[in-house]
Z-matrix of the N, CA and C atoms (Angstrom, degrees):
N
C 1 1.350
C 2 1.483 1 115.04
N 3 1.090 2 111.77 1 37.62
C 4 1.449 3 113.21 2 177.92
C 5 1.535 4 109.44 3 -69.87
N 6 1.227 5 111.06 4 132.83
C 7 1.455 6 116.31 5 179.23
C 8 1.512 7 109.91 6 -108.20
N 9 1.224 8 118.45 7 1.29
C 10 1.455 9 122.36 8 175.34
C 11 1.495 10 111.98 9 93.99
N 12 1.242 11 117.50 10 -0.21
C 13 1.447 12 119.64 11 -179.88
C 14 1.508 13 110.24 12 -101.20
N 15 1.227 14 114.38 13 20.62
C 16 1.466 15 116.55 14 -178.54
C 17 1.498 16 108.61 15 -77.54
N 18 1.267 17 114.07 16 145.65
C 19 1.452 18 119.62 17 177.87
C 20 1.514 19 109.14 18 -156.21
N 21 1.252 20 113.82 19 -161.32
C 22 1.459 21 118.66 20 178.59
C 23 1.522 22 108.18 21 -71.76
N 24 1.298 23 113.11 22 142.06
C 25 1.445 24 116.45 23 179.18
C 26 1.517 25 112.39 24 -78.32
N 27 1.293 26 113.76 25 151.87
C 28 1.464 27 119.38 26 177.77
C 29 1.512 28 108.32 27 -126.89
N 30 1.293 29 114.98 28 154.95
C 31 1.462 30 118.96 29 177.97
C 32 1.510 31 109.18 30 -87.26
N 33 1.290 32 117.57 31 -173.24
C 34 1.455 33 121.12 32 -175.24
C 35 1.510 34 112.27 33 -67.69
N 36 1.340 35 118.85 34 -17.34
C 37 1.444 36 121.11 35 178.44
C 38 1.519 37 109.71 36 -93.77
N 39 1.248 38 116.75 37 -7.04
C 40 1.442 39 120.39 38 179.33
C 41 1.511 40 113.09 39 94.73
N 42 1.292 41 118.52 40 9.95
C 43 1.459 42 121.69 41 178.31
C 44 1.521 43 108.62 42 -85.26
N 45 1.342 44 116.69 43 145.09
C 46 1.448 45 117.95 44 -179.80
C 47 1.517 46 110.43 45 -64.04
N 48 1.296 47 118.06 46 142.78
C 49 1.461 48 124.06 47 -177.92
C 50 1.508 49 106.82 48 -91.08
N 51 1.360 50 115.02 49 136.28
C 52 1.449 51 121.82 50 179.57
C 53 1.516 52 106.77 51 -85.04
N 54 1.292 53 115.79 52 145.57
C 55 1.456 54 120.41 53 178.73
C 56 1.525 55 108.03 54 -58.89
N 57 1.322 56 118.56 55 122.05
C 58 1.440 57 120.76 56 -176.60
C 59 1.515 58 112.28 57 -64.49
N 60 1.260 59 120.25 58 -26.08
C 61 1.443 60 121.99 59 -179.16
C 62 1.515 61 109.67 60 -63.41
N 63 1.298 62 117.08 61 -48.09
C 64 1.468 63 121.23 62 179.74
C 65 1.517 64 110.36 63 -63.57
N 66 1.322 65 117.75 64 -42.30
C 67 1.456 66 123.34 65 -178.73
C 68 1.523 67 109.58 66 -64.01
N 69 1.319 68 118.16 67 -45.10
C 70 1.458 69 122.59 68 -178.67
C 71 1.513 70 109.46 69 -65.45
N 72 1.313 71 117.69 70 -41.69
C 73 1.456 72 120.13 71 179.56
C 74 1.534 73 110.89 72 -63.99
N 75 1.310 74 117.77 73 -40.71
C 76 1.467 75 120.75 74 177.54
C 77 1.537 76 110.89 75 -62.23
N 78 1.335 77 116.28 76 -42.27
C 79 1.476 78 119.93 77 179.98
C 80 1.525 79 111.10 78 -66.73
N 81 1.311 80 117.49 79 -41.56
C 82 1.460 81 121.09 80 179.83
C 83 1.519 82 109.27 81 -65.01
N 84 1.324 83 116.61 82 -43.45
C 85 1.462 84 120.09 83 178.95
C 86 1.530 85 110.52 84 -61.75
N 87 1.316 86 116.51 85 -43.78
C 88 1.470 87 120.83 86 179.90
C 89 1.533 88 110.17 87 -63.50
N 90 1.340 89 116.51 88 -41.09
C 91 1.463 90 120.75 89 -179.77
C 92 1.514 91 110.44 90 -65.88
N 93 1.310 92 116.77 91 -38.72
C 94 1.459 93 120.10 92 179.74
C 95 1.531 94 110.66 93 -65.56
N 96 1.321 95 115.88 94 -43.24
C 97 1.468 96 118.65 95 177.78
C 98 1.537 97 110.66 96 -61.92
N 99 1.298 98 114.72 97 -39.35
C 100 1.472 99 118.88 98 -179.86
C 101 1.524 100 109.70 99 -64.73
N 102 1.314 101 117.50 100 -42.38
C 103 1.459 102 120.54 101 178.42
C 104 1.519 103 111.14 102 -65.69
N 105 1.311 104 116.95 103 -39.30
C 106 1.470 105 119.68 104 177.22
C 107 1.526 106 109.97 105 -63.23
N 108 1.336 107 115.12 106 -42.76
C 109 1.476 108 118.68 107 178.09
C 110 1.524 109 111.03 108 -62.96
N 111 1.323 110 116.01 109 -41.41
C 112 1.477 111 119.51 110 179.19
C 113 1.526 112 111.36 111 -64.50
N 114 1.346 113 116.54 112 -40.91
C 115 1.458 114 119.23 113 178.82
C 116 1.517 115 110.85 114 -64.06
N 117 1.335 116 116.32 115 -42.05
C 118 1.465 117 120.31 116 178.52
C 119 1.519 118 109.95 117 -64.10
N 120 1.331 119 113.96 118 -43.23
C 121 1.467 120 117.99 119 179.19
C 122 1.526 121 110.43 120 -65.99
N 123 1.361 122 115.67 121 -38.37
C 124 1.463 123 119.67 122 178.84
C 125 1.517 124 110.36 123 -63.15
N 126 1.315 125 118.42 124 -42.08
C 127 1.459 126 121.55 125 178.02
C 128 1.513 127 110.53 126 -62.49
N 129 1.357 128 116.52 127 -44.63
C 130 1.460 129 119.19 128 176.97
C 131 1.515 130 110.53 129 -65.15
N 132 1.312 131 115.50 130 -40.02
C 133 1.446 132 119.06 131 -178.17
C 134 1.530 133 111.09 132 -65.42
N 135 1.311 134 118.30 133 -38.74
C 136 1.462 135 121.14 134 178.27
C 137 1.518 136 110.20 135 -60.27
N 138 1.333 137 116.90 136 -45.22
C 139 1.466 138 119.78 137 177.98
C 140 1.514 139 110.59 138 -63.86
N 141 1.347 140 114.67 139 -45.43
C 142 1.465 141 118.49 140 178.58
C 143 1.519 142 111.17 141 -62.97
N 144 1.345 143 116.32 142 -41.35
C 145 1.465 144 119.58 143 179.49
C 146 1.518 145 111.16 144 -63.75
N 147 1.330 146 116.50 145 -40.62
C 148 1.465 147 119.00 146 177.55
C 149 1.527 148 110.49 147 -63.08
N 150 1.340 149 115.39 148 -42.92
C 151 1.467 150 119.34 149 178.83
C 152 1.530 151 109.65 150 -63.40
N 153 1.316 152 116.66 151 -45.02
C 154 1.469 153 120.22 152 -179.31
C 155 1.531 154 110.53 153 -64.98
N 156 1.341 155 115.82 154 -40.89
C 157 1.463 156 119.15 155 179.10
C 158 1.530 157 110.26 156 -63.85
N 159 1.321 158 116.70 157 -42.53
C 160 1.460 159 121.15 158 178.54
C 161 1.536 160 109.84 159 -61.16
N 162 1.347 161 116.23 160 -46.13
C 163 1.475 162 119.62 161 178.48
C 164 1.522 163 110.82 162 -64.20
N 165 1.330 164 116.83 163 -38.35
C 166 1.455 165 121.24 164 -179.59
C 167 1.535 166 110.73 165 -64.85
N 168 1.331 167 115.70 166 -44.63
C 169 1.467 168 119.63 167 178.85
C 170 1.520 169 110.32 168 -62.31
N 171 1.317 170 116.79 169 -43.05
C 172 1.474 171 120.00 170 178.29
C 173 1.523 172 110.89 171 -63.39
N 174 1.316 173 117.27 172 -40.66
C 175 1.459 174 120.93 173 179.71
C 176 1.526 175 110.98 174 -65.28
N 177 1.333 176 116.74 175 -42.35
C 178 1.467 177 120.44 176 177.68
C 179 1.529 178 110.00 177 -63.67
N 180 1.327 179 117.82 178 -43.25
C 181 1.471 180 121.36 179 178.65
C 182 1.523 181 110.12 180 -61.82
N 183 1.331 182 116.07 181 -40.68
C 184 1.465 183 119.83 182 179.02
C 185 1.529 184 110.68 183 -65.37
N 186 1.342 185 116.25 184 -43.66
C 187 1.464 186 119.78 185 178.28
C 188 1.527 187 111.28 186 -63.05
N 189 1.334 188 116.01 187 -41.55
C 190 1.466 189 118.98 188 178.29
C 191 1.521 190 110.77 189 -63.04
N 192 1.309 191 116.78 190 -41.86
C 193 1.471 192 120.04 191 179.87
C 194 1.527 193 109.92 192 -62.81
N 195 1.328 194 116.65 193 -43.57
C 196 1.469 195 119.78 194 178.73
C 197 1.531 196 110.18 195 -63.73
N 198 1.324 197 115.77 196 -44.13
C 199 1.456 198 119.99 197 -179.75
C 200 1.524 199 111.13 198 -63.23
N 201 1.327 200 117.16 199 -42.94
C 202 1.463 201 120.64 200 178.26
C 203 1.528 202 110.57 201 -62.26
N 204 1.332 203 116.27 202 -40.30
C 205 1.469 204 119.75 203 178.14
C 206 1.524 205 110.08 204 -62.89
N 207 1.333 206 116.78 205 -43.31
C 208 1.467 207 120.23 206 177.95
C 209 1.523 208 110.71 207 -63.99
N 210 1.327 209 117.29 208 -41.07
C 211 1.462 210 120.19 209 177.48
C 212 1.522 211 111.69 210 -62.52
N 213 1.340 212 116.19 211 -42.34
C 214 1.474 213 119.36 212 178.12
C 215 1.523 214 110.72 213 -62.18
N 216 1.328 215 116.13 214 -42.45
C 217 1.469 216 118.76 215 179.72
C 218 1.525 217 110.48 216 -65.47
N 219 1.345 218 116.76 217 -42.10
C 220 1.463 219 119.82 218 178.83
C 221 1.530 220 110.64 219 -64.31
N 222 1.328 221 117.18 220 -42.01
C 223 1.465 222 120.72 221 178.78
C 224 1.525 223 110.99 222 -64.90
N 225 1.317 224 116.33 223 -40.57
C 226 1.468 225 120.43 224 177.27
C 227 1.528 226 110.18 225 -61.81
N 228 1.332 227 116.13 226 -43.81
C 229 1.471 228 119.71 227 178.68
C 230 1.525 229 110.69 228 -63.72
N 231 1.345 230 116.74 229 -39.93
C 232 1.468 231 120.08 230 179.28
C 233 1.529 232 110.94 231 -64.06
N 234 1.329 233 115.74 232 -45.84
C 235 1.472 234 119.75 233 -179.88
C 236 1.525 235 110.44 234 -65.24
N 237 1.333 236 117.27 235 -39.70
C 238 1.465 237 120.32 236 177.32
C 239 1.525 238 111.02 237 -62.40
N 240 1.335 239 116.15 238 -39.82
C 241 1.469 240 119.31 239 178.08
C 242 1.527 241 110.60 240 -64.49
N 243 1.335 242 116.40 241 -41.65
C 244 1.468 243 119.74 242 178.42
C 245 1.525 244 109.92 243 -63.44
N 246 1.322 245 115.96 244 -43.94
C 247 1.473 246 119.30 245 179.16
C 248 1.523 247 110.94 246 -62.89
N 249 1.323 248 116.60 247 -39.36
C 250 1.469 249 119.53 248 179.31
C 251 1.529 250 110.15 249 -63.07
N 252 1.331 251 116.35 250 -41.56
C 253 1.461 252 119.72 251 177.88
C 254 1.526 253 109.84 252 -64.40
N 255 1.340 254 116.74 253 -43.78
C 256 1.469 255 120.19 254 179.33
C 257 1.527 256 111.35 255 -62.47
N 258 1.328 257 116.28 256 -43.83
C 259 1.467 258 119.82 257 179.29
C 260 1.522 259 110.21 258 -63.14
N 261 1.335 260 115.93 259 -41.12
C 262 1.467 261 119.78 260 177.78
C 263 1.515 262 111.21 261 -62.63
N 264 1.331 263 116.03 262 -41.70
C 265 1.465 264 119.91 263 179.42
C 266 1.526 265 110.88 264 -65.53
N 267 1.316 266 116.70 265 -41.17
C 268 1.474 267 120.24 266 178.62
C 269 1.530 268 110.06 267 -64.82
N 270 1.324 269 116.50 268 -43.29
C 271 1.470 270 119.52 269 178.81
C 272 1.523 271 110.64 270 -62.54
N 273 1.332 272 116.40 271 -42.28
C 274 1.467 273 120.25 272 179.79
C 275 1.525 274 110.01 273 -65.12
N 276 1.322 275 116.55 274 -41.89
C 277 1.471 276 119.94 275 178.64
C 278 1.528 277 110.39 276 -63.74
N 279 1.333 278 116.31 277 -38.77
C 280 1.467 279 119.87 278 177.91
C 281 1.522 280 110.56 279 -64.40
N 282 1.345 281 116.78 280 -41.34
C 283 1.462 282 120.26 281 178.48
C 284 1.524 283 110.78 282 -63.18
N 285 1.339 284 116.18 283 -45.32
C 286 1.465 285 120.57 284 179.87
C 287 1.524 286 109.65 285 -62.90
N 288 1.333 287 115.73 286 -43.03
C 289 1.461 288 119.91 287 179.75
C 290 1.527 289 111.35 288 -62.89
N 291 1.336 290 115.95 289 -42.49
C 292 1.473 291 119.84 290 178.79
C 293 1.527 292 110.61 291 -63.71
N 294 1.334 293 115.93 292 -41.62
C 295 1.466 294 119.83 293 178.71
C 296 1.525 295 110.48 294 -63.35
N 297 1.332 296 115.83 295 -44.75
C 298 1.465 297 119.66 296 178.90
C 299 1.526 298 111.03 297 -63.34
N 300 1.333 299 116.30 298 -40.51
C 301 1.462 300 119.86 299 179.98
C 302 1.523 301 111.04 300 -64.06
N 303 1.333 302 116.92 301 -43.89
C 304 1.468 303 118.87 302 -179.57
C 305 1.526 304 110.63 303 -67.80
N 306 1.334 305 117.01 304 -38.34
C 307 1.466 306 120.04 305 177.67
C 308 1.527 307 110.28 306 -63.84
N 309 1.332 308 114.99 307 -44.78
C 310 1.463 309 119.25 308 179.46
C 311 1.522 310 111.28 309 -64.01
N 312 1.327 311 116.80 310 -40.67
C 313 1.468 312 120.10 311 178.66
C 314 1.524 313 110.45 312 -62.32
N 315 1.335 314 116.23 313 -41.97
C 316 1.473 315 119.38 314 178.37
C 317 1.525 316 110.56 315 -64.53
N 318 1.336 317 116.62 316 -41.27
C 319 1.463 318 119.99 317 179.22
C 320 1.526 319 110.98 318 -65.38
N 321 1.320 320 116.39 319 -40.99
C 322 1.467 321 119.86 320 179.26
C 323 1.530 322 110.26 321 -64.32
N 324 1.334 323 115.73 322 -43.56
C 325 1.471 324 118.87 323 179.34
C 326 1.523 325 110.93 324 -63.07
N 327 1.329 326 116.43 325 -43.25
C 328 1.464 327 120.42 326 179.19
C 329 1.520 328 110.35 327 -64.54
N 330 1.330 329 115.93 328 -45.10
C 331 1.457 330 120.16 329 179.68
C 332 1.532 331 111.14 330 -62.69
N 333 1.335 332 116.19 331 -42.62
C 334 1.470 333 119.86 332 179.13
C 335 1.522 334 110.82 333 -63.46
N 336 1.315 335 116.53 334 -41.94
C 337 1.472 336 119.80 335 179.76
C 338 1.526 337 110.44 336 -65.65
N 339 1.330 338 116.34 337 -42.11
C 340 1.468 339 120.16 338 178.58
C 341 1.522 340 110.34 339 -63.05
N 342 1.316 341 116.14 340 -45.09
C 343 1.463 342 120.56 341 179.40
C 344 1.528 343 110.48 342 -63.78
N 345 1.330 344 116.47 343 -41.71
C 346 1.469 345 120.68 344 178.57
C 347 1.534 346 110.01 345 -60.74
N 348 1.321 347 116.79 346 -42.58
C 349 1.470 348 121.17 347 179.38
C 350 1.526 349 110.23 348 -65.16
N 351 1.338 350 116.46 349 -43.24
C 352 1.462 351 119.56 350 179.74
C 353 1.528 352 111.57 351 -64.59
N 354 1.330 353 116.55 352 -42.40
C 355 1.467 354 119.87 353 179.35
C 356 1.532 355 110.25 354 -63.81
N 357 1.330 356 115.54 355 -43.04
C 358 1.466 357 118.80 356 179.07
C 359 1.525 358 110.96 357 -62.99
N 360 1.330 359 116.72 358 -41.97
C 361 1.471 360 120.39 359 179.20
C 362 1.520 361 110.37 360 -65.32
N 363 1.338 362 117.23 361 -42.65
C 364 1.462 363 120.30 362 179.38
C 365 1.532 364 110.65 363 -65.07
N 366 1.341 365 116.27 364 -41.53
C 367 1.469 366 119.62 365 179.19
C 368 1.527 367 110.39 366 -64.20
N 369 1.318 368 115.91 367 -42.43
C 370 1.470 369 119.77 368 179.11
C 371 1.526 370 110.64 369 -63.24
N 372 1.345 371 115.17 370 -43.40
C 373 1.471 372 118.73 371 179.85
C 374 1.522 373 110.62 372 -65.46
N 375 1.348 374 115.84 373 -41.50
C 376 1.462 375 118.86 374 178.85
C 377 1.524 376 111.00 375 -64.95
N 378 1.327 377 116.80 376 -39.99
C 379 1.466 378 120.12 377 179.94
C 380 1.535 379 110.44 378 -66.05
N 381 1.319 380 114.61 379 -41.50
C 382 1.472 381 118.69 380 178.67
C 383 1.527 382 110.39 381 -64.66
N 384 1.359 383 115.64 382 -43.97
C 385 1.466 384 119.34 383 179.96
C 386 1.524 385 110.49 384 -64.86
N 387 1.329 386 117.55 385 -41.26
C 388 1.452 387 120.81 386 179.57
C 389 1.532 388 110.85 387 -65.56
N 390 1.323 389 115.15 388 -42.63
C 391 1.477 390 118.16 389 178.53
C 392 1.516 391 110.70 390 -63.54
N 393 1.347 392 115.50 391 -41.05
C 394 1.472 393 119.24 392 178.89
C 395 1.524 394 110.88 393 -65.55
N 396 1.354 395 115.99 394 -37.80
C 397 1.464 396 118.86 395 -179.66
C 398 1.523 397 111.46 396 -73.91
N 399 1.327 398 117.97 397 -33.71
C 400 1.455 399 120.77 398 -177.65
C 401 1.534 400 112.98 399 -81.52
N 402 1.302 401 115.43 400 -23.53
C 403 1.472 402 117.84 401 -176.51
C 404 1.529 403 112.17 402 -57.75
N 405 1.333 404 120.59 403 -48.31
C 406 1.466 405 118.44 404 178.56
C 407 1.531 406 112.26 405 -65.45
N 408 1.344 407 115.68 406 -33.65
C 409 1.468 408 118.43 407 -179.53
C 410 1.522 409 109.52 408 -66.53
N 411 1.329 410 115.63 409 -45.99
C 412 1.461 411 119.34 410 -179.95
C 413 1.540 412 109.97 411 -61.80
N 414 1.314 413 115.47 412 -40.40
C 415 1.472 414 119.57 413 178.97
C 416 1.530 415 110.52 414 -63.86
N 417 1.348 416 115.20 415 -41.68
C 418 1.468 417 119.14 416 179.48
C 419 1.526 418 110.78 417 -66.66
N 420 1.332 419 117.00 418 -39.33
C 421 1.459 420 120.14 419 178.51
C 422 1.528 421 109.94 420 -63.58
N 423 1.334 422 116.17 421 -42.84
C 424 1.467 423 119.04 422 178.90
C 425 1.531 424 110.37 423 -62.56
N 426 1.328 425 115.45 424 -40.72
C 427 1.471 426 118.84 425 177.99
C 428 1.531 427 110.95 426 -65.14
N 429 1.318 428 115.91 427 -40.91
C 430 1.463 429 119.51 428 179.20
C 431 1.531 430 111.13 429 -63.28
N 432 1.307 431 116.00 430 -40.72
C 433 1.462 432 119.89 431 178.84
C 434 1.530 433 110.59 432 -64.18
N 435 1.323 434 113.36 433 -44.29
C 436 1.469 435 116.95 434 179.02
C 437 1.525 436 110.95 435 -60.32
N 438 1.340 437 115.87 436 -43.94
C 439 1.457 438 120.12 437 -179.98
C 440 1.531 439 109.38 438 -66.49
N 441 1.346 440 114.06 439 -40.54
C 442 1.459 441 118.36 440 -179.39
C 443 1.526 442 110.41 441 -62.39
N 444 1.321 443 116.93 442 -45.09
C 445 1.467 444 119.17 443 179.45
C 446 1.523 445 110.95 444 -62.28
N 447 1.294 446 115.65 445 -38.12
C 448 1.462 447 118.75 446 179.02
C 449 1.529 448 110.42 447 -65.28
N 450 1.359 449 115.16 448 -43.37
C 451 1.456 450 119.35 449 -179.50
C 452 1.525 451 110.97 450 -68.59
N 453 1.313 452 115.29 451 -37.86
C 454 1.449 453 119.23 452 -179.44
C 455 1.537 454 108.54 453 -64.99
N 456 1.289 455 114.88 454 -42.00
C 457 1.464 456 117.53 455 179.71
C 458 1.523 457 111.67 456 -62.98
N 459 1.326 458 117.08 457 -39.12
C 460 1.459 459 120.29 458 179.18
C 461 1.527 460 111.19 459 -69.36
N 462 1.293 461 115.78 460 -42.81
C 463 1.459 462 119.27 461 -177.76
C 464 1.532 463 111.20 462 -74.36
N 465 1.285 464 117.08 463 -26.95
C 466 1.447 465 119.75 464 -179.27
C 467 1.523 466 109.68 465 -64.50
N 468 1.237 467 115.39 466 -30.92
C 469 1.438 468 117.77 467 177.78
C 470 1.535 469 110.53 468 -71.07
N 471 1.295 470 115.39 469 -32.32
C 472 1.469 471 118.81 470 -177.80
C 473 1.540 472 108.29 471 -84.21
N 474 1.294 473 115.33 472 -65.52
C 475 1.457 474 117.59 473 -178.46
C 476 1.532 475 106.59 474 -132.96
N 477 1.253 476 112.18 475 112.87
C 478 1.454 477 116.28 476 -173.90
C 479 1.523 478 110.81 477 -74.51
N 480 1.278 479 114.10 478 -39.40
C 481 1.446 480 117.35 479 -176.52
C 482 1.528 481 112.11 480 -70.34
N 483 1.271 482 119.30 481 -43.49
C 484 1.450 483 124.43 482 -178.67
C 485 1.510 484 111.08 483 -66.53
N 486 1.261 485 114.72 484 -37.65
C 487 1.466 486 119.98 485 -176.66
C 488 1.513 487 112.84 486 -65.46
N 489 1.293 488 118.51 487 -37.82
C 490 1.466 489 119.03 488 -176.20
C 491 1.521 490 111.17 489 -72.05
N 492 1.337 491 118.44 490 -36.41
C 493 1.471 492 120.17 491 177.32
C 494 1.517 493 110.86 492 -67.13
N 495 1.261 494 117.85 493 -40.88
C 496 1.459 495 121.53 494 -179.35
C 497 1.515 496 110.46 495 -65.69
N 498 1.313 497 116.81 496 -40.50
C 499 1.467 498 120.81 497 -179.82
C 500 1.521 499 110.68 498 -64.57
N 501 1.304 500 117.54 499 -39.72
C 502 1.469 501 120.52 500 179.36
C 503 1.519 502 110.32 501 -64.90
N 504 1.358 503 116.57 502 -42.02
C 505 1.464 504 119.29 503 178.10
C 506 1.512 505 111.36 504 -66.46
N 507 1.293 506 116.21 505 -39.51
C 508 1.466 507 119.99 506 -179.87
C 509 1.524 508 110.23 507 -66.35
N 510 1.322 509 116.78 508 -42.81
C 511 1.459 510 120.65 509 179.22
C 512 1.527 511 110.60 510 -64.27
N 513 1.324 512 117.54 511 -41.86
C 514 1.461 513 121.03 512 178.54
C 515 1.522 514 110.06 513 -63.03
N 516 1.306 515 117.77 514 -40.57
C 517 1.473 516 121.73 515 178.51
C 518 1.518 517 110.95 516 -64.21
N 519 1.341 518 116.20 517 -41.38
C 520 1.468 519 119.93 518 -179.99
C 521 1.531 520 109.91 519 -65.93
N 522 1.336 521 116.89 520 -42.11
C 523 1.470 522 120.55 521 -179.51
C 524 1.534 523 110.05 522 -64.44
N 525 1.313 524 117.32 523 -43.04
C 526 1.469 525 120.44 524 179.11
C 527 1.516 526 110.39 525 -64.47
N 528 1.299 527 117.59 526 -41.99
C 529 1.469 528 121.40 527 179.25
C 530 1.529 529 110.23 528 -64.28
N 531 1.337 530 116.68 529 -41.22
C 532 1.476 531 120.60 530 179.59
C 533 1.528 532 110.22 531 -66.24
N 534 1.327 533 116.43 532 -41.69
C 535 1.477 534 119.69 533 179.64
C 536 1.528 535 110.39 534 -64.45
N 537 1.312 536 117.24 535 -42.69
C 538 1.468 537 121.16 536 178.68
C 539 1.523 538 110.47 537 -62.14
N 540 1.310 539 117.41 538 -39.13
C 541 1.463 540 121.85 539 179.37
C 542 1.530 541 110.83 540 -67.89
N 543 1.331 542 116.43 541 -40.84
C 544 1.480 543 120.78 542 179.28
C 545 1.530 544 110.10 543 -63.55
N 546 1.332 545 116.26 544 -45.67
C 547 1.469 546 120.50 545 -179.45
C 548 1.525 547 109.48 546 -63.82
N 549 1.299 548 118.19 547 -41.51
C 550 1.462 549 122.13 548 179.80
C 551 1.520 550 110.68 549 -62.65
N 552 1.317 551 117.13 550 -44.12
C 553 1.474 552 121.48 551 179.98
C 554 1.522 553 109.67 552 -67.24
N 555 1.288 554 117.05 553 -40.34
C 556 1.482 555 121.13 554 -177.98
C 557 1.532 556 110.60 555 -63.09
N 558 1.324 557 115.99 556 -46.77
C 559 1.479 558 118.81 557 -179.04
C 560 1.516 559 111.60 558 -73.52
N 561 1.299 560 118.84 559 -24.72
C 562 1.454 561 122.16 560 178.82
C 563 1.541 562 109.94 561 -72.65
N 564 1.307 563 118.75 562 -31.12
C 565 1.470 564 121.68 563 -179.03
C 566 1.529 565 112.01 564 -81.28
N 567 1.285 566 118.46 565 -16.73
C 568 1.480 567 121.58 566 -179.66
C 569 1.462 568 107.27 567 -79.62
């Protein structure tokens, strides 16, 4: 139906319309170039990303190794400090123990010497008191024996048989009396 008035098309503003075929082909060509560029860039980027990832992993491993080394050194220093404190405490405890032991040894020696002196003084006093208490008894026993021998000698002339029995009884009585006196004096001094 061409009526002869055909011409170039215009848009609603009156501008000439470009053939859509040419426009579409230009856009498709541009899009294809862009996709080719993106694919090329993607291929380069993959290699670069792998390289960067490899470097990143190595850097992280290196940082971890350094950090672990620092942690080991810090832990070693901490343990050494604890050991130093423990050694100091043990040394101080040993010093205190040695001081206490020497003080106790001196006190024991002093106490033993004091006790030894007191025991010796008490023994000496007891011996002196016992000797003083026994001296009159021994003297009396000696006097009794002397008197007894004199009496026995006199009576032996008169009655020999009677005299010996009496002397034995008298001697036994004197010995019992002396023993009782010794025991009494001994318990009185304690």
